[in-house]
Structure formats: C-alpha cells, structure tokens
MARBA-40285 format. One record per residue (C-alpha): residue number from 1; residue in three letters; y, x, z. Coordinates in steps of 0.5 Angstrom, whole numbers. Example, Ala and Ser with C-alpha at 12.3 -4.5 7.8 and 13.67 -1.06 7.14 Angstrom:
<kevexs>
<kevex><k>1</k><r>ala</r><py>-9</py><px>25</px><pz>16</pz></kevex>
<kevex><k>2</k><r>ser</r><py>-2</py><px>27</px><pz>14</pz></kevex>
</kevexs>
This chain:
<kevexs>
<kevex><k>1</k><r>met</r><py>0</py><px>0</px><pz>0</pz></kevex>
<kevex><k>2</k><r>ile</r><py>7</py><px>3</px><pz>-2</pz></kevex>
<kevex><k>3</k><r>thr</r><py>12</py><px>3</px><pz>3</pz></kevex>
<kevex><k>4</k><r>pro</r><py>18</py><px>0</px><pz>0</pz></kevex>
<kevex><k>5</k><r>ala</r><py>24</py><px>4</px><pz>0</pz></kevex>
<kevex><k>6</k><r>thr</r><py>30</py><px>3</px><pz>6</pz></kevex>
<kevex><k>7</k><r>pro</r><py>34</py><px>-2</px><pz>3</pz></kevex>
<kevex><k>8</k><r>pro</r><py>42</py><px>0</px><pz>2</pz></kevex>
<kevex><k>9</k><r>asn</r><py>47</py><px>-2</px><pz>7</pz></kevex>
<kevex><k>10</k><r>pro</r><py>49</py><px>-9</px><pz>5</pz></kevex>
<kevex><k>11</k><r>lys</r><py>56</py><px>-8</px><pz>9</pz></kevex>
<kevex><k>12</k><r>ser</r><py>57</py><px>-1</px><pz>5</pz></kevex>
<kevex><k>13</k><r>ala</r><py>55</py><px>-4</px><pz>-2</pz></kevex>
<kevex><k>14</k><r>ala</r><py>59</py><px>-10</px><pz>-1</pz></kevex>
<kevex><k>15</k><r>asn</r><py>65</py><px>-6</px><pz>2</pz></kevex>
<kevex><k>16</k><r>pro</r><py>65</py><px>1</px><pz>-2</pz></kevex>
<kevex><k>17</k><r>asp</r><py>72</py><px>2</px><pz>1</pz></kevex>
<kevex><k>18</k><r>val</r><py>68</py><px>4</px><pz>8</pz></kevex>
<kevex><k>19</k><r>pro</r><py>68</py><px>12</px><pz>8</pz></kevex>
<kevex><k>20</k><r>his</r><py>63</py><px>17</px><pz>10</pz></kevex>
<kevex><k>21</k><r>pro</r><py>63</py><px>19</px><pz>16</pz></kevex>
<kevex><k>22</k><r>val</r><py>65</py><px>27</px><pz>14</pz></kevex>
<kevex><k>23</k><r>asp</r><py>70</py><px>24</px><pz>9</pz></kevex>
<kevex><k>24</k><r>ser</r><py>73</py><px>20</px><pz>15</pz></kevex>
<kevex><k>25</k><r>phe</r><py>74</py><px>27</px><pz>19</pz></kevex>
<kevex><k>26</k><r>ala</r><py>77</py><px>30</px><pz>12</pz></kevex>
<kevex><k>27</k><r>glu</r><py>82</py><px>25</px><pz>11</pz></kevex>
<kevex><k>28</k><r>lys</r><py>84</py><px>25</px><pz>19</pz></kevex>
<kevex><k>29</k><r>met</r><py>86</py><px>32</px><pz>19</pz></kevex>
<kevex><k>30</k><r>asn</r><py>89</py><px>31</px><pz>12</pz></kevex>
<kevex><k>31</k><r>his</r><py>94</py><px>26</px><pz>15</pz></kevex>
<kevex><k>32</k><r>phe</r><py>95</py><px>30</px><pz>21</pz></kevex>
<kevex><k>33</k><r>trp</r><py>97</py><px>36</px><pz>17</pz></kevex>
<kevex><k>34</k><r>gln</r><py>102</py><px>32</px><pz>13</pz></kevex>
<kevex><k>35</k><r>arg</r><py>105</py><px>29</px><pz>19</pz></kevex>
<kevex><k>36</k><r>asn</r><py>106</py><px>35</px><pz>23</pz></kevex>
<kevex><k>37</k><r>arg</r><py>106</py><px>40</px><pz>18</pz></kevex>
<kevex><k>38</k><r>ser</r><py>114</py><px>41</px><pz>18</pz></kevex>
<kevex><k>39</k><r>ala</r><py>113</py><px>42</px><pz>26</pz></kevex>
<kevex><k>40</k><r>phe</r><py>108</py><px>47</px><pz>26</pz></kevex>
<kevex><k>41</k><r>leu</r><py>111</py><px>51</px><pz>21</pz></kevex>
<kevex><k>42</k><r>thr</r><py>118</py><px>51</px><pz>24</pz></kevex>
<kevex><k>43</k><r>gly</r><py>114</py><px>53</px><pz>31</pz></kevex>
<kevex><k>44</k><r>cys</r><py>110</py><px>59</px><pz>27</pz></kevex>
<kevex><k>45</k><r>val</r><py>117</py><px>61</px><pz>25</pz></kevex>
<kevex><k>46</k><r>leu</r><py>120</py><px>61</px><pz>32</pz></kevex>
<kevex><k>47</k><r>val</r><py>115</py><px>65</px><pz>34</pz></kevex>
<kevex><k>48</k><r>leu</r><py>115</py><px>70</px><pz>29</pz></kevex>
<kevex><k>49</k><r>val</r><py>122</py><px>71</px><pz>30</pz></kevex>
<kevex><k>50</k><r>ala</r><py>122</py><px>72</px><pz>37</pz></kevex>
<kevex><k>51</k><r>ile</r><py>117</py><px>77</px><pz>36</pz></kevex>
<kevex><k>52</k><r>phe</r><py>121</py><px>80</px><pz>31</pz></kevex>
<kevex><k>53</k><r>gly</r><py>127</py><px>79</px><pz>36</pz></kevex>
<kevex><k>54</k><r>lys</r><py>124</py><px>83</px><pz>42</pz></kevex>
<kevex><k>55</k><r>gly</r><py>122</py><px>89</px><pz>37</pz></kevex>
<kevex><k>56</k><r>val</r><py>129</py><px>90</px><pz>35</pz></kevex>
<kevex><k>57</k><r>tyr</r><py>131</py><px>89</px><pz>42</pz></kevex>
<kevex><k>58</k><r>asp</r><py>126</py><px>94</px><pz>45</pz></kevex>
<kevex><k>59</k><r>tyr</r><py>128</py><px>99</px><pz>39</pz></kevex>
<kevex><k>60</k><r>tyr</r><py>136</py><px>98</px><pz>41</pz></kevex>
<kevex><k>61</k><r>ala</r><py>134</py><px>99</px><pz>48</pz></kevex>
<kevex><k>62</k><r>arg</r><py>130</py><px>105</px><pz>47</pz></kevex>
<kevex><k>63</k><r>gln</r><py>136</py><px>108</px><pz>42</pz></kevex>
<kevex><k>64</k><r>arg</r><py>141</py><px>106</px><pz>47</pz></kevex>
<kevex><k>65</k><r>glu</r><py>137</py><px>110</px><pz>53</pz></kevex>
<kevex><k>66</k><r>lys</r><py>136</py><px>116</px><pz>48</pz></kevex>
<kevex><k>67</k><r>gly</r><py>144</py><px>116</px><pz>46</pz></kevex>
<kevex><k>68</k><r>ile</r><py>146</py><px>116</px><pz>54</pz></kevex>
<kevex><k>69</k><r>glu</r><py>141</py><px>121</px><pz>56</pz></kevex>
<kevex><k>70</k><r>gln</r><py>144</py><px>126</px><pz>50</pz></kevex>
<kevex><k>71</k><r>glu</r><py>151</py><px>124</px><pz>52</pz></kevex>
<kevex><k>72</k><r>tyr</r><py>149</py><px>126</px><pz>60</pz></kevex>
<kevex><k>73</k><r>ala</r><py>146</py><px>132</px><pz>58</pz></kevex>
<kevex><k>74</k><r>ala</r><py>152</py><px>134</px><pz>53</pz></kevex>
<kevex><k>75</k><r>ala</r><py>157</py><px>133</px><pz>59</pz></kevex>
<kevex><k>76</k><r>gly</r><py>157</py><px>139</px><pz>62</pz></kevex>
<kevex><k>77</k><r>ala</r><py>164</py><px>140</px><pz>64</pz></kevex>
<kevex><k>78</k><r>pro</r><py>166</py><px>136</px><pz>70</pz></kevex>
<kevex><k>79</k><r>glu</r><py>171</py><px>132</px><pz>66</pz></kevex>
<kevex><k>80</k><r>lys</r><py>166</py><px>130</px><pz>61</pz></kevex>
<kevex><k>81</k><r>leu</r><py>161</py><px>129</px><pz>67</pz></kevex>
<kevex><k>82</k><r>lys</r><py>166</py><px>124</px><pz>70</pz></kevex>
<kevex><k>83</k><r>ala</r><py>168</py><px>121</px><pz>64</pz></kevex>
<kevex><k>84</k><r>phe</r><py>161</py><px>119</px><pz>63</pz></kevex>
<kevex><k>85</k><r>ala</r><py>160</py><px>116</px><pz>70</pz></kevex>
<kevex><k>86</k><r>val</r><py>166</py><px>112</px><pz>69</pz></kevex>
<kevex><k>87</k><r>ala</r><py>164</py><px>109</px><pz>62</pz></kevex>
<kevex><k>88</k><r>gln</r><py>157</py><px>108</px><pz>64</pz></kevex>
<kevex><k>89</k><r>gly</r><py>158</py><px>104</px><pz>70</pz></kevex>
<kevex><k>90</k><r>asp</r><py>152</py><px>102</px><pz>74</pz></kevex>
<kevex><k>91</k><r>his</r><py>147</py><px>106</px><pz>70</pz></kevex>
<kevex><k>92</k><r>ser</r><py>142</py><px>110</px><pz>73</pz></kevex>
<kevex><k>93</k><r>leu</r><py>145</py><px>117</px><pz>70</pz></kevex>
<kevex><k>94</k><r>ala</r><py>152</py><px>115</px><pz>72</pz></kevex>
<kevex><k>95</k><r>gly</r><py>149</py><px>115</px><pz>79</pz></kevex>
<kevex><k>96</k><r>ala</r><py>146</py><px>122</px><pz>77</pz></kevex>
<kevex><k>97</k><r>ala</r><py>153</py><px>124</px><pz>74</pz></kevex>
<kevex><k>98</k><r>trp</r><py>157</py><px>123</px><pz>81</pz></kevex>
<kevex><k>99</k><r>leu</r><py>151</py><px>126</px><pz>85</pz></kevex>
<kevex><k>100</k><r>arg</r><py>152</py><px>132</px><pz>81</pz></kevex>
<kevex><k>101</k><r>leu</r><py>160</py><px>132</px><pz>82</pz></kevex>
<kevex><k>102</k><r>ala</r><py>159</py><px>131</px><pz>89</pz></kevex>
<kevex><k>103</k><r>asp</r><py>154</py><px>137</px><pz>90</pz></kevex>
<kevex><k>104</k><r>glu</r><py>159</py><px>141</px><pz>86</pz></kevex>
<kevex><k>105</k><r>ala</r><py>165</py><px>139</px><pz>90</pz></kevex>
<kevex><k>106</k><r>phe</r><py>161</py><px>141</px><pz>96</pz></kevex>
<kevex><k>107</k><r>ala</r><py>159</py><px>148</px><pz>94</pz></kevex>
<kevex><k>108</k><r>ala</r><py>166</py><px>149</px><pz>92</pz></kevex>
<kevex><k>109</k><r>gly</r><py>168</py><px>147</px><pz>99</pz></kevex>
<kevex><k>110</k><r>asn</r><py>172</py><px>141</px><pz>97</pz></kevex>
<kevex><k>111</k><r>tyr</r><py>169</py><px>136</px><pz>102</pz></kevex>
<kevex><k>112</k><r>ala</r><py>174</py><px>131</px><pz>101</pz></kevex>
<kevex><k>113</k><r>glu</r><py>172</py><px>130</px><pz>94</pz></kevex>
<kevex><k>114</k><r>ala</r><py>165</py><px>131</px><pz>95</pz></kevex>
<kevex><k>115</k><r>ile</r><py>165</py><px>125</px><pz>100</pz></kevex>
<kevex><k>116</k><r>ala</r><py>169</py><px>121</px><pz>95</pz></kevex>
<kevex><k>117</k><r>asn</r><py>163</py><px>122</px><pz>89</pz></kevex>
<kevex><k>118</k><r>tyr</r><py>157</py><px>121</px><pz>94</pz></kevex>
<kevex><k>119</k><r>asp</r><py>160</py><px>115</px><pz>96</pz></kevex>
<kevex><k>120</k><r>lys</r><py>160</py><px>113</px><pz>88</pz></kevex>
<kevex><k>121</k><r>ala</r><py>153</py><px>115</px><pz>87</pz></kevex>
<kevex><k>122</k><r>leu</r><py>150</py><px>111</px><pz>93</pz></kevex>
<kevex><k>123</k><r>pro</r><py>151</py><px>104</px><pz>91</pz></kevex>
<kevex><k>124</k><r>val</r><py>148</py><px>106</px><pz>84</pz></kevex>
<kevex><k>125</k><r>leu</r><py>142</py><px>110</px><pz>86</pz></kevex>
<kevex><k>126</k><r>lys</r><py>141</py><px>106</px><pz>93</pz></kevex>
<kevex><k>127</k><r>asp</r><py>134</py><px>104</px><pz>91</pz></kevex>
<kevex><k>128</k><r>thr</r><py>132</py><px>111</px><pz>89</pz></kevex>
<kevex><k>129</k><r>pro</r><py>129</py><px>117</px><pz>92</pz></kevex>
<kevex><k>130</k><r>leu</r><py>135</py><px>120</px><pz>91</pz></kevex>
<kevex><k>131</k><r>ala</r><py>139</py><px>115</px><pz>97</pz></kevex>
<kevex><k>132</k><r>gly</r><py>137</py><px>119</px><pz>102</pz></kevex>
<kevex><k>133</k><r>arg</r><py>139</py><px>126</px><pz>99</pz></kevex>
<kevex><k>134</k><r>ile</r><py>146</py><px>123</px><pz>98</pz></kevex>
<kevex><k>135</k><r>lys</r><py>147</py><px>121</px><pz>105</pz></kevex>
<kevex><k>136</k><r>leu</r><py>145</py><px>127</px><pz>107</pz></kevex>
<kevex><k>137</k><r>gly</r><py>150</py><px>131</px><pz>103</pz></kevex>
<kevex><k>138</k><r>glu</r><py>155</py><px>126</px><pz>105</pz></kevex>
<kevex><k>139</k><r>ala</r><py>154</py><px>127</px><pz>112</pz></kevex>
<kevex><k>140</k><r>met</r><py>154</py><px>135</px><pz>112</pz></kevex>
<kevex><k>141</k><r>ala</r><py>161</py><px>134</px><pz>108</pz></kevex>
<kevex><k>142</k><r>arg</r><py>164</py><px>130</px><pz>114</pz></kevex>
<kevex><k>143</k><r>leu</r><py>161</py><px>135</px><pz>119</pz></kevex>
<kevex><k>144</k><r>leu</r><py>164</py><px>141</px><pz>115</pz></kevex>
<kevex><k>145</k><r>ser</r><py>170</py><px>137</px><pz>114</pz></kevex>
<kevex><k>146</k><r>gly</r><py>172</py><px>136</px><pz>121</pz></kevex>
<kevex><k>147</k><r>gln</r><py>169</py><px>129</px><pz>122</pz></kevex>
<kevex><k>148</k><r>thr</r><py>165</py><px>132</px><pz>127</pz></kevex>
<kevex><k>149</k><r>ala</r><py>163</py><px>125</px><pz>130</pz></kevex>
<kevex><k>150</k><r>glu</r><py>162</py><px>121</px><pz>124</pz></kevex>
<kevex><k>151</k><r>gly</r><py>158</py><px>127</px><pz>121</pz></kevex>
<kevex><k>152</k><r>glu</r><py>153</py><px>127</px><pz>127</pz></kevex>
<kevex><k>153</k><r>ser</r><py>153</py><px>120</px><pz>127</pz></kevex>
<kevex><k>154</k><r>ala</r><py>150</py><px>120</px><pz>120</pz></kevex>
<kevex><k>155</k><r>leu</r><py>146</py><px>126</px><pz>121</pz></kevex>
<kevex><k>156</k><r>asn</r><py>142</py><px>122</px><pz>127</pz></kevex>
<kevex><k>157</k><r>gln</r><py>141</py><px>116</px><pz>123</pz></kevex>
<kevex><k>158</k><r>ile</r><py>138</py><px>120</px><pz>118</pz></kevex>
<kevex><k>159</k><r>ala</r><py>133</py><px>123</px><pz>123</pz></kevex>
<kevex><k>160</k><r>asp</r><py>132</py><px>117</px><pz>126</pz></kevex>
<kevex><k>161</k><r>asp</r><py>130</py><px>113</px><pz>120</pz></kevex>
<kevex><k>162</k><r>ala</r><py>123</py><px>113</px><pz>119</pz></kevex>
<kevex><k>163</k><r>arg</r><py>123</py><px>110</px><pz>112</pz></kevex>
<kevex><k>164</k><r>gln</r><py>126</py><px>117</px><pz>110</pz></kevex>
<kevex><k>165</k><r>phe</r><py>122</py><px>123</px><pz>107</pz></kevex>
<kevex><k>166</k><r>lys</r><py>120</py><px>127</px><pz>113</pz></kevex>
<kevex><k>167</k><r>gly</r><py>124</py><px>133</px><pz>109</pz></kevex>
<kevex><k>168</k><r>leu</r><py>130</py><px>130</px><pz>110</pz></kevex>
<kevex><k>169</k><r>arg</r><py>129</py><px>127</px><pz>117</pz></kevex>
<kevex><k>170</k><r>ser</r><py>127</py><px>134</px><pz>119</pz></kevex>
<kevex><k>171</k><r>glu</r><py>133</py><px>138</px><pz>115</pz></kevex>
<kevex><k>172</k><r>ala</r><py>138</py><px>133</px><pz>119</pz></kevex>
<kevex><k>173</k><r>ala</r><py>135</py><px>134</px><pz>126</pz></kevex>
<kevex><k>174</k><r>tyr</r><py>136</py><px>142</px><pz>124</pz></kevex>
<kevex><k>175</k><r>gln</r><py>143</py><px>141</px><pz>122</pz></kevex>
<kevex><k>176</k><r>leu</r><py>145</py><px>137</px><pz>129</pz></kevex>
<kevex><k>177</k><r>ala</r><py>141</py><px>143</px><pz>132</pz></kevex>
<kevex><k>178</k><r>ser</r><py>145</py><px>148</px><pz>129</pz></kevex>
<kevex><k>179</k><r>asn</r><py>152</py><px>145</px><pz>130</pz></kevex>
<kevex><k>180</k><r>ala</r><py>150</py><px>144</px><pz>137</pz></kevex>
<kevex><k>181</k><r>ala</r><py>149</py><px>152</px><pz>137</pz></kevex>
<kevex><k>182</k><r>gly</r><py>155</py><px>153</px><pz>134</pz></kevex>
<kevex><k>183</k><r>ala</r><py>159</py><px>149</px><pz>139</pz></kevex>
<kevex><k>184</k><r>gly</r><py>155</py><px>153</px><pz>145</pz></kevex>
<kevex><k>185</k><r>lys</r><py>151</py><px>147</px><pz>147</pz></kevex>
<kevex><k>186</k><r>gly</r><py>145</py><px>149</px><pz>149</pz></kevex>
<kevex><k>187</k><r>glu</r><py>142</py><px>143</px><pz>152</pz></kevex>
<kevex><k>188</k><r>asp</r><py>144</py><px>139</px><pz>146</pz></kevex>
<kevex><k>189</k><r>val</r><py>140</py><px>145</px><pz>141</pz></kevex>
<kevex><k>190</k><r>gln</r><py>134</py><px>143</px><pz>146</pz></kevex>
<kevex><k>191</k><r>lys</r><py>134</py><px>136</px><pz>145</pz></kevex>
<kevex><k>192</k><r>tyr</r><py>135</py><px>136</px><pz>137</pz></kevex>
<kevex><k>193</k><r>val</r><py>129</py><px>141</px><pz>137</pz></kevex>
<kevex><k>194</k><r>ala</r><py>125</py><px>137</px><pz>141</pz></kevex>
<kevex><k>195</k><r>lys</r><py>127</py><px>131</px><pz>136</pz></kevex>
<kevex><k>196</k><r>leu</r><py>125</py><px>136</px><pz>130</pz></kevex>
<kevex><k>197</k><r>met</r><py>118</py><px>137</px><pz>132</pz></kevex>
<kevex><k>198</k><r>gln</r><py>116</py><px>130</px><pz>133</pz></kevex>
<kevex><k>199</k><r>ile</r><py>118</py><px>129</px><pz>126</pz></kevex>
<kevex><k>200</k><r>asp</r><py>115</py><px>135</px><pz>123</pz></kevex>
<kevex><k>201</k><r>gly</r><py>113</py><px>141</px><pz>127</pz></kevex>
<kevex><k>202</k><r>thr</r><py>110</py><px>144</px><pz>121</pz></kevex>
<kevex><k>203</k><r>ser</r><py>116</py><px>144</px><pz>117</pz></kevex>
<kevex><k>204</k><r>val</r><py>120</py><px>150</px><pz>115</pz></kevex>
<kevex><k>205</k><r>trp</r><py>126</py><px>147</px><pz>119</pz></kevex>
<kevex><k>206</k><r>ala</r><py>121</py><px>147</px><pz>125</pz></kevex>
<kevex><k>207</k><r>gln</r><py>120</py><px>154</px><pz>125</pz></kevex>
<kevex><k>208</k><r>arg</r><py>128</py><px>155</px><pz>124</pz></kevex>
<kevex><k>209</k><r>ala</r><py>129</py><px>151</px><pz>129</pz></kevex>
<kevex><k>210</k><r>met</r><py>125</py><px>155</px><pz>134</pz></kevex>
<kevex><k>211</k><r>met</r><py>128</py><px>161</px><pz>132</pz></kevex>
<kevex><k>212</k><r>leu</r><py>135</py><px>158</px><pz>134</pz></kevex>
<kevex><k>213</k><r>arg</r><py>132</py><px>155</px><pz>140</pz></kevex>
<kevex><k>214</k><r>ala</r><py>130</py><px>162</px><pz>142</pz></kevex>
<kevex><k>215</k><r>ser</r><py>137</py><px>165</px><pz>141</pz></kevex>
<kevex><k>216</k><r>thr</r><py>141</py><px>160</px><pz>144</pz></kevex>
<kevex><k>217</k><r>pro</r><py>141</py><px>160</px><pz>152</pz></kevex>
<kevex><k>218</k><r>val</r><py>142</py><px>154</px><pz>156</pz></kevex>
<kevex><k>219</k><r>thr</r><py>148</py><px>154</px><pz>160</pz></kevex>
<kevex><k>220</k><r>val</r><py>147</py><px>152</px><pz>167</pz></kevex>
<kevex><k>221</k><r>asp</r><py>153</py><px>149</px><pz>170</pz></kevex>
<kevex><k>222</k><r>ala</r><py>155</py><px>154</px><pz>176</pz></kevex>
<kevex><k>223</k><r>gln</r><py>155</py><px>151</px><pz>183</pz></kevex>
<kevex><k>224</k><r>pro</r><py>161</py><px>153</px><pz>188</pz></kevex>
<kevex><k>225</k><r>ala</r><py>159</py><px>157</px><pz>193</pz></kevex>
<kevex><k>226</k><r>thr</r><py>158</py><px>154</px><pz>200</pz></kevex>
<kevex><k>227</k><r>pro</r><py>163</py><px>157</px><pz>204</pz></kevex>
<kevex><k>228</k><r>val</r><py>162</py><px>162</px><pz>210</pz></kevex>
<kevex><k>229</k><r>ala</r><py>164</py><px>159</px><pz>217</pz></kevex>
<kevex><k>230</k><r>ala</r><py>169</py><px>163</px><pz>220</pz></kevex>
<kevex><k>231</k><r>pro</r><py>167</py><px>165</px><pz>228</pz></kevex>
<kevex><k>232</k><r>ala</r><py>170</py><px>160</px><pz>233</pz></kevex>
<kevex><k>233</k><r>ala</r><py>176</py><px>163</px><pz>236</pz></kevex>
<kevex><k>234</k><r>ala</r><py>175</py><px>164</px><pz>244</pz></kevex>
<kevex><k>235</k><r>pro</r><py>179</py><px>159</px><pz>248</pz></kevex>
<kevex><k>236</k><r>ala</r><py>186</py><px>161</px><pz>250</pz></kevex>
<kevex><k>237</k><r>gly</r><py>184</py><px>161</px><pz>258</pz></kevex>
<kevex><k>238</k><r>asp</r><py>179</py><px>167</px><pz>257</pz></kevex>
<kevex><k>239</k><r>ile</r><py>184</py><px>171</px><pz>253</pz></kevex>
<kevex><k>240</k><r>ser</r><py>186</py><px>177</px><pz>258</pz></kevex>
<kevex><k>241</k><r>ile</r><py>191</py><px>183</px><pz>257</pz></kevex>
<kevex><k>242</k><r>lys</r><py>190</py><px>189</px><pz>260</pz></kevex>
<kevex><k>243</k><r>val</r><py>197</py><px>192</px><pz>262</pz></kevex>
<kevex><k>244</k><r>pro</r><py>197</py><px>200</px><pz>264</pz></kevex>
<kevex><k>245</k><r>gly</r><py>197</py><px>201</px><pz>271</pz></kevex>
<kevex><k>246</k><r>lys</r><py>195</py><px>194</px><pz>273</pz></kevex>
<kevex><k>247</k><r>asn</r><py>188</py><px>191</px><pz>275</pz></kevex>
</kevexs>
C-alpha cells in the first residue's frame, strides 16, 4: 500500500502572501535597516570622529609637552628661566624652574630672593616628592637670613613630619643641632641629636650629629657658693682690756 503524500497546507495554498519563516526574518532585518540606517551611520561617524579627535589631542599634547621640555632645557640664564616659569604658570616644569632659581639664589647668599622663589615653587609642586625639599630649602634660607624663630619652627615641623622622607627629616634635625651648637646651646644640641637618632640612627646625618655632640659640651649653670658664716662676736661684757700697771 502506497502512503499518500502529505497534502499541502491548505492555508498556504489558499493564501500565497504568507511568507516562509526564513523569508520573514530577512524581511524584518531589511525593514529594521531601512528604518535605522541613518541613525546607525551617524553613530558610527561620531565614534570615528571621537577616536580621531582623541588621537589628535594626544598628539598635540605630546608635541606641546615636548616643546615645553625643550624650552625648559634651553632656559639656562636666570632671566630666561624666570620668563619660562611665568609663562607656563602651574605646569610642573614651571615649578622646577622656580626651584632652580631658589637654589641659585640660596647658593649666592640672596636668602630673601630664595625664600620668594621657594614660595612660588611649592604650590606647583606640592603633590610631588620635591615638596619636602622645597620646605627644607626655605627653612634654611629663613634661618640663615636672621629669621631664627621662623626657620627653627619650619625645621622642627619637617623633622616631626612622619610623612616626609627620613633623609629630609634627619637633615632638618641635624641643622637644628648645628644651629644650637653655633649658639653654644649644649642642651639643645643633645635634644636634637636624640631626635635625629630616633628618626634614623644609621644615616650620614646621624654620624655627623654624633661628632657634633661630642664636640659640644653641655653647659651647667654655676651654683652660687654657700657663704661661710663668720665667727660669732664675743659678748660685750666679756671683753677685757689690760692696761699696763693695772690688774
């Protein structure tokens, strides 16, 4: 017996407009593309523009940084270095320029100018490892310019600041001890040397401090001598005077 073939779907035969499932998906995708083609192309263009723009900006930034670095390297004379620092504002190399100017003024003994330039360098480099270095230079400039109280206060702050590098803290403590030794304050020398040893007892500054302490005697205030009591005078009634020829 021959099995009859499966009869065609009467609905499909009666309605030829009903699409095949595969054709239906393709038609839907085509309709979706037709409706959203403009938006899709616009989005792609915007992404490409953003990528291209970032590339151009990065290139420009690199070229600008390269140009600034070249200007900084070429600014050898103090006048050119100062003009560079003023022109670059808050750029890190402007801070480095002010620091160079401050160090040069310090080395020349122009402590007032050194203090002014350190003050300009610090805000620019406050978040860098050079900040402590700037504070130490300014403290020493104040100390050597005669602003003793301000300089000693700044050095004590550095020495007591655990966030600073041990090398800077040790140097600050040593400078305090050296200044006290110059003033003949032996007890202060002992105090600052002890502080230095607590910070870092193995540093070069500790070795110098030990030599400084050994060569600085501790002054002891002289105590007034206890007066020696004079012998008590004899009572007036016991005094006898011998007259020759009389008993």
